N, C-alpha and C positions, 0 to 999 in steps of 0.2 A: 610551476610544478617541479618538485625535486626529482631528479633522475634516480631510479632505483638501482642503477648500476654504478655510477660514479659519484652521485650526490650533488651534482651541479644543479643550481637553482633555476636555470633557464631552459625552456624547451619550446618548440613550435608545434602547432597543431597541423597534422598532415591531412587527417580526414575526420569528419564529424558526422554522426548519423544517429537517429533515434533507435533505441533498443527496448526490449520488453514492452511491446505495444505502446510505445511513446511515453512511458513513465520515467525512463532514464535516457541519458544521452551518452553514447559511446564515443570517445575521442582517441584517435591514434596520434601519438606524439613522437617527436624526435628530439633527442638531447642535443643541445647546441655545442657541447664539448666533445663527447665520445661518439656521437652520431648513431647510437643505438636507439631502437624504437620500442615503445611500450604503450599500453592501453590504459586509459582511465575511464571511470564511469561517473557521471554527474547525476545525482539523485535529488529530487525535491525533498526537502526536509518537512516532515509532518509534525505538528504539535501533538503531544500525547493526550489521549482521551481517557478520562477516568470515569468508570461506571460505579454508581452508588447503588449498592444492593439494598434489599428490604431491611436487613438488620443494621444498616448504617455503615457497613464495611465498604471499603473502596478497593477496586481492582483496575488494572489497565484494560482498555478495550481489546478484545481478542476476536478478530474476524473469523477465526476457525470455529469458535464456539457458536457464532451465528450460523455458519454453514452447517455445522453438525445438527443444530436445532431444525434448520430448514430440511435437511435430509430426513430426519426422523419424522417430520410433519408430512413429508411427501413420499414416503417410501412405498406406498401402495397406489401411487398416482403416476400418470404418464408425464412426469416432469424430468427433464434432463438435468444432469449435474451442472452443465454450463449455464442453464437458466438460473439455477440456485446461486451459482457464483456471481452471476450478473446482479441478482437481487442483493447479495451481500455487498458487492461493490457500490451499488446505488446507496445503500444505507450508510456505508462507511464514508462515502463522498459527501452525503448530506450532513453527517455528523461533523466531518472535518470543516465543512463550509459554515457551520453554525458558529456563533460567537461564544457559546458555552463550551467550557472544557470539561464540565462534569455533566453526566446525564444518568438518569435513573434507569434501572432495568425495565420498569413499567413503560417508559417512553420508547425504549428500544423494542419492547414487545409489541407495542402499538404500531410501530413502523413496519415490523415484520408481518404482523397480521394484515395490515392494509395491502402489502404487496402480495401476500399469499392469496388474498381474495381475488386479486387481478389474475393470478396464475390459474 
C-alpha cells in the first residue's frame, strides 16, 4: 500500500477490524519509511446488476428504489424502516448470489411481494 504522505510503497498493518456491520475491513497501517500512520478500508467488490424494464430499457440495480417502494407499500402498516431495509438487503444479496447479471423488474417485484407477504 502506497503511503499517502511520502509515497513509499511498503507499509505494515498495525490493527485490523471489521467495519460497517462486517461488510468492510478497516486497517490501520504504518509507513516503513516515514513512520506515519494511515487508515485503509477493504471493501468486497460486487458485480453490477442490470434491471431490464418492461419497455426493454436497462438500468443498474438501485437498492434505494426497492426501499422507497417498500415504504410506500407499508406506510399505513406497523412495519419499521429497519425491517424494510432488512428486506431490501435480503433481495440484493439474493440477486448478487444468483448467476444472472440481468433481472427483470417483474422478477424483482415477485421477490418483494413474497417478502411483504411474510411481513
